[in-house]
N, C-alpha and C positions, 0 to 999 in steps of 0.2 A: 832488567833485574840485576845487571852487573854492577859492582861497586867501583868507586873512584877514591882518590885521595888517600886518607889514612889507612883504610882497609887494604888498598893495593900495596902500601908500604909493608904492612904486616904480612900480607900474602906472599910478597916478593922475598921475604927472608927465610921462608921455610919450603921444604920439599914435601910433597904428598907421598904418603906410603900406603900402598894397596896390599891388603892381606885378605884371606878367607876366614870366615867364622864357621864353626861347626854347630852341631845341634846343642851342645853346651860348651863350657870353657875349653874342654879337650876333645869335643866331638864324640864322646863316648856315651852310649845310651844310659839314660838315668836309671833304668831297671837294673842295669849291670853294676853301676857304682853305688846304688843305695842299699843293696842287700848283700851281707857277707856270704861268701860261698865256702863250702866244706873243703877247702884246700888243706892239704897237709904241708906245713912249712917247718916242722921240726925234724932234724935229722935227715934232711934231703939236700940234694945238690941243686945247683942253679938249673941244670937241664931237667931235673925232676919237675921243678916248679914251671918251667917252660912247658913241659909236656902236659902238666895238669891244666894249665891255662888253655893251650891249644885244643886239648880234647873237649874241655868244657865249652869253648866257643863253637867248635864244630857241632857239638851235640845240640846246642841251643840256637844254632843258625844265626850267630850274632855278627860274624864278620861279613862285610860287603865284598871286599876284595883284598888280596888274592885268595882264591879257594883252590884246593884246601889250604887252610891257614898255617898248617904246620911248617915250621922252619922260616916263617915269614913275619914281617911287621904287619899287623892287621889294620885295615880301615874298616870303620864301623858303619852299620846301618843307622841312619838317622830318622828315617821315615818322613823326611821333609821333601818338599818340591822346591826347586830352586828356579826363581824368576829373576831375570836380569833385564834391566831397561834397555830399550833399543838405542844404539848410539845416536846421540843428539835428537832423539825422538823422531827421526826421519820417516820411519815406516810404521810407527805404532808406539805403544807405551811399554808393553812387556814382551819378552820372549820366554817361553817355558822350556827349560833344558830337559831333553829326553834322551839319555844315553841308550844305545842299542842294548838289547839283552846280551848278558855275558861280556860286557865291555871290559877290555883289558885296562891296566893301569895307564898305558899310553893314550888310550881313547879317552878315558876320563879326564886326563890332563889336558887333552885337546879341547874337551868340552868347555874348559875354562878360559879359552881363547876366543878372539873375535871370529876366527875361522870356525872353531867348534860351535859357536852360537849359530853361524850360518848353516852348519852341516847337521846339527843335532838339536834343533829347537823348532818350536811352533809358535806363531804370534798368538797373543792374548789380547782380545779386543776389549772395548769399553763396556760391552754388554756381558762380559763374562762374570759369572758369579764367584769371585774369588775373595778370600780373606787372608791377608798377609799377617802372619804371626810375629814376624821379627824383621826389621828393616835395618840393613847395614849400609851406611853412607861413607864416602870418602871425605877427608877434611884436609885443608892446608894448616889450619890453626883451630884450636878448640880450648875453651876455658873450663876449669873445673866446675863452674856453674852450668855448663852445658851449652854455652853459646859457641856457635860454629861459623868459621869462614871457609868457604870453598875456593875453587880456583877462578871464580869471577864471572862464570857464564850463566849461573843461576839455574842449571838444569836439575840439580838435587832438590832444590826447593820447589821447582815447578813439577817434577815428577811426584813428589810427595803431595803437592796441592791437587794434582790430577787423580792420584790414588784416593785422596779424601773425597773428591767430588763423585767418584764411582763407587764409594763405599767400601773400598779395599782395605783401608786403614781406618782406625778410630783414634780417639783421644788417647786410649790406653795402650796403643800398639807401641812397644818399646823400640827406640831408635838407638843404634850402636854405631860407634865409629872406632876404628882401629888405627892408632897413630904411633909415632915415635915419641919418647918422652919430651924431646925438644920442641914438639909441636903443641904441647900443653902450656898455655900462657894466659895471662890476664888480657881480656878483650874489653875495651870500653863499651859500655851499654849503648852509648850514643850512636855507635856504628850499626846497631841492629835495627831492622825494619820489620813491619808486621808480617811480611811474607817469609821471613827467615825461619829455617828449620832448626830447632834446638835438639840436642841429644840427651839421652837418658843414661847411657853407659859409655865410659871411655876406656878402651883396652890399650895398654902400652906394654912394652917388654918387661916392665917392672911393676905395674900397678893395674888394678881394676878400680875405676872411679865411678861411684854411683853419684850422679850429679844432683839429683833431687830437683831438677829444673821445673819451675812452676810456670814458666812462660808458655802461653798457649801455642800449640802447633797450628799451621794453617789449616783451616777448615774447608778450604776449596781454593779455586783460582781467584786471585785478585785481578780482576779484568782491567782495572785502571792501570796496572803495571804492564799489560801486554801491549805490544806494538803490532802494527800491520806487517812489518817485516817478519816478526816472530810467527804470526799467523801463516804467512807465505811459506816459511821454512818447515813448519810442523803441522802436517795435515791432521794428525789426531787431536790437536788443539783446536783446529777449525771445527772438527766433528763435535767436540765437547762444547765449544760455544754454540753451535746450532742446537744441540740438545738442551742447553740451559736456557737459550732464547725461547725455545718452544715451551719450556716450563715456566716462562714468565719472569725470569730473572733478569737483572740489569747486567748486560754483558758489554757495556760501552768500554772501548779500549782507549789507550792513551793516544792523544792526537799527535 
């Protein structure tokens, strides 16, 4: 599923930028930003305003860490579960991040690393009944139309196709990518293939781009693109193929 030729030249001119995305654009709970609170802002000092905010957040149990939040910059509760793909899909599809109770800032930062995934996550199998609300993918290049180029190994496209096959994503599940402005460029439509994943939103340091992409996302694995070498390297792909074969689907792979 990797690209060659013109796609490689486009890819080679750009660096991939990896960032996190919170529960909304700033990671602040929508209930907090959508309702005006009875704060006194006239005739008060900056410290008075800080104290009002800190007191309110503690009273409403809004901050995740640090606690108590007074005299600190708060991080917010999002009510979301973070699933991360298993590197190169060697041992499964997803890992569910489960920080320990009372995790410190240092531990939460570690959870975002490969070592943290090993230490603080549990695998999610193909039979798990999960529904992904939002998918964040990396990109090397992306167009304002939502057309995306990855780093050439096809894992993001394959991961999405596997999620679609197991019912974890649907046609309306939003796909977001976070890139530098230099990575947003025109991409010739001729480079796209049916299994390529498009994006609905592009976040850059200066813009939020709603792509309005109407190109269909993969509805499942395109088995004709899969090779025996890929099946050998990705056990979960073999399991999914066996499942779909039993369901009577054509799972013929590329010769």
